[in-house]
N, C-alpha and C positions, 0 to 999 in steps of 0.2 A: 504493500500499499504506499501511496505517496505520503510524505510528511508535510505537505503544504498547509500553512496555518489556516485556520478557519477565519473567514471574514465576518463582518457585522451580520448578526441574525436579521437586521432589518432589510437586507438586500434579498432580492430574489435569488434562489438557489440555482446553480448551474446543474444542467443534466445534458445527456447526449443521446440523440435518437439513434438507436442501433442500426437503422437502415444505412447510416453513414459507413458502416463497416460490415455490410452484409456479406461480402465475399470472404472476408476474414473470419466471420462467425461461422460460416459454412464450412470453412477449412478446419478451424480449431476454435471452438467456442471458449474454452477455458483460458487459453492464452490470449484471446482477443480481450476478454473482460479484464484479465490481470493487466493488460496493457493500458486499458482505459483508466483503471484505478491507479495505475502508476503515473499517469498524467496528472492526476489530481481529482478526477471525477469521483463523486460519492453516489450519484444517482444516474440511472439510465431510463430511457424510454423505449421499451420493446414494441415490436410491430407483429401483426399476424394473428393476434388473438381473435376469437369469434369468427374466423374466416369461414364463410358460408360453403366454400368448396372443399372443406376438410371435415372429417368426422369429429364429433366431440371427444371421442376417445383418443384420437390422434393429437388433437390440440392439447388435451390434458397432459398426455405423455410429454409433449414438447415443453409445456409450461413448468412441469415438475422438474424436468432436466435443467431448464433455464434457472429455476429458483436455487437448485443445488449449486450451480455455477456461480450465480450472483452471491450467494452466501460465502462461497469459498474466496471470492474476490473482495468481499466487504462492500458490496454494492446493493442498493435498493432500487426498486422500480415503482415509484409513487404514481406515475402516469403511463398509460399504454395507448397505442394505436390499435383499433380493433374494428372489426365488422359487427353487425348485429345478426346473430343467429335467430332463428324463429323462436327458440326457447332461450329467453334472456337469462334464465337461471344457469344455463351452461356457461355463458360469459361471466356471470357473477362468480361462479365457482372457480374459473380460471383466475380471475382477479384476486380472490381470496388466497390462493395458492401464492401468487406473487406478492401480495401485500399491497396492491395498487388500490387507490381511492377515486381515481379519475380516469374515465374511458373517453377517448377522443376518436371520432369517426373521421378518417382522413380522405374519404372519397365517397360520392354517392353510390358507386357500383357495389360497395360493401353493405348495402341495405337492400334487401330483396325488393325487386320491382323498379329500381331506380338506376340511373347512370348520369354521366356528366351533362346529358341533355336536360336533366331536371332544372338546370339553371338557365334554360332557353325558353321555357314554357311556364306561364303563371300558374296554371292549374297544377302542373307536376310539382312546381316549386312549393306551392302551398301544401300539397299532399306530403312532400318530403319534410318540410318543416314540422307538420303535424305528427308524422311518424316519429321523428326524433324526439319531439316533446313528450309523446306517449311513452316512448322507450325511457326517457329521462325520468318520468314519473315512476315507472316500474323498477328501474334500477336504483332509485333513491330508497326503495324498500330494502335493498340489500346493502345500504350504506355507500352507494356509489353515486358520483355525479357524472353526467354524460355531456360531452361537448362536441363541437364541430371544428375541424381543422381545414383551412382553406388552401387552395392553390391559386390559379390566375383566372380560371373561367367563371368564377362566381360573380365577377363584375360585368359580365356580358349584359348589354342593354336589352331589356324586355321590349315587346312591341310598343309600349307606351313611352319608352325612352328611360324608364326607371332602371337603375342598375339592379340586377338580380340580387346582389348582396344586400341592398337596402330592404328590398321586399322580404327577403328571407328572414332578416333579424327583426323586422317589424312584425312578421307573422309568428315568429317563435316567442314563446313566453320565457319568464325568468328561470324556468327550471333548466334551460339549455345554456351551457357556458361555451366559451370560445377559447381556442388556442390560435392565435394570429401568426401566420407565417409572414414575417415582415418582408422577406425577400420576394415572395410571389405577389404580395400586395403591390410592391413597387413595380413588378413585371406587368401587372394588370393596369398600371397607370394611376394607382391610388396612393394617397399620402398616408403612411402608416400612423403618424401622430394623430391625424384626424380620425382614422379608423378606430384607434384605441380610444379616443375621446368619445366616439359614437357608441362604442361597446360598453364603455364605462366599467362597472365592477363585474360584468359578465366575463372579462378575460382573466383566465387563471394561469395561462402560460403563453409564451411566445417562442417562435422558432427564429434563430438568428444565424445568418450567413451573409456572404458578400460575393459579388461578382458582376457580370454584365446585365443582370436581371432580364435575361432572355431565355426562352425555352431551349433546352438541348445544348446550351453553351456552358462550358465548364465553369464552376465557381472557384473563387479565389480567396485569399486571406482577407479578413475584415480590414477595412482601411484602403483597399486597392480597387474597389468596384464602385457601382452606382448606388449601393445601398449604405446608409448611414445610421447604424443602430443607435448611436448616441442621440441624434436628433429625434428619432422615434421614441426613445425610451425616457429621456430626461424628464419629461412631464407626463409620463404615463400615469393613468389612474392608480390609486392604491389597490391592492388585492392580487396583483400578479405574483404567483408563488414561484414559478419556474421559468428560467431562461435556458432553452433547450437549443444546444449547438447541433447543427445538422449539415450533412453534405449529400446533395443529390447526385451530383456528378463533378469530377475535377480531374485535372492533370496532375495535382500535387499528391504527395504521399498523404493518405487520409489522416494518419496519426499526427503527422507534422501539422497539417492544416487545423485539426481539432485542437491541438495544443496551442497553436497561435491564436486561434479565435477565443478560446476559453481565457487564456491569460490576458488577452487584450481587453476582454470584458471586465475582468477583475481589476486590471491596471487602471482602467477608466472609471472605476468606482460604480459600475452598473450592475454588477453580479457578484455573488459570493459563492465560495465552493460548497457551502452548506454543511450540515452535520450529517 
């Protein structure tokens, strides 16, 4: 484990989305998690829970193995990216094994009956928001909060000119929380600071990275691209618990890039390593 000192508890805690090191995880999960812990991370954000294309037994076996590896590395998984299986108690059981309290849906296709085109059609969009809110209500009975994680397509203009993002969050009630991916908001042409102000206390986590803010182009170290986390976060509403570092694609070594980004956020006084 890293001996990096713990920063102020008032700062959001750093985490790392495990999708950033998906190839390394597939090759050697224990070594990958040990490497992340050595960088200084204490928390991670797994993906793949609740996947509707995998059986509950298969998902549970994977989660139990992950929990053993996390424990060995001294890491926790307070937030997860997940789909919504038809039986939400299955997802709740997976989260209980991991010790997670927040579930984040990262794409409409992970909810039965929906896909990216949900953000092109007002009726589909309303149905998607309603479905997530109903699931949030059910999962709250298991001690979990449910949220949505954006990409870029959520800001597609609807036929009346309204950004789909605005209609979605107007339709959704307060049971649904948000994880704002600052990078993809910029790629969509949105101002992250304004979006965070719009969401207010709904936002429990943000994803932070930098680069050209264009689809399919490699991401780069924070401070070298078009995304400025400092501007977005300096006046962010209270209540954000997690600053999640992530890499979608890059030409850099992922460990080096994650190290740079995490330490930059700490050095700027935006994030703490957490307990």
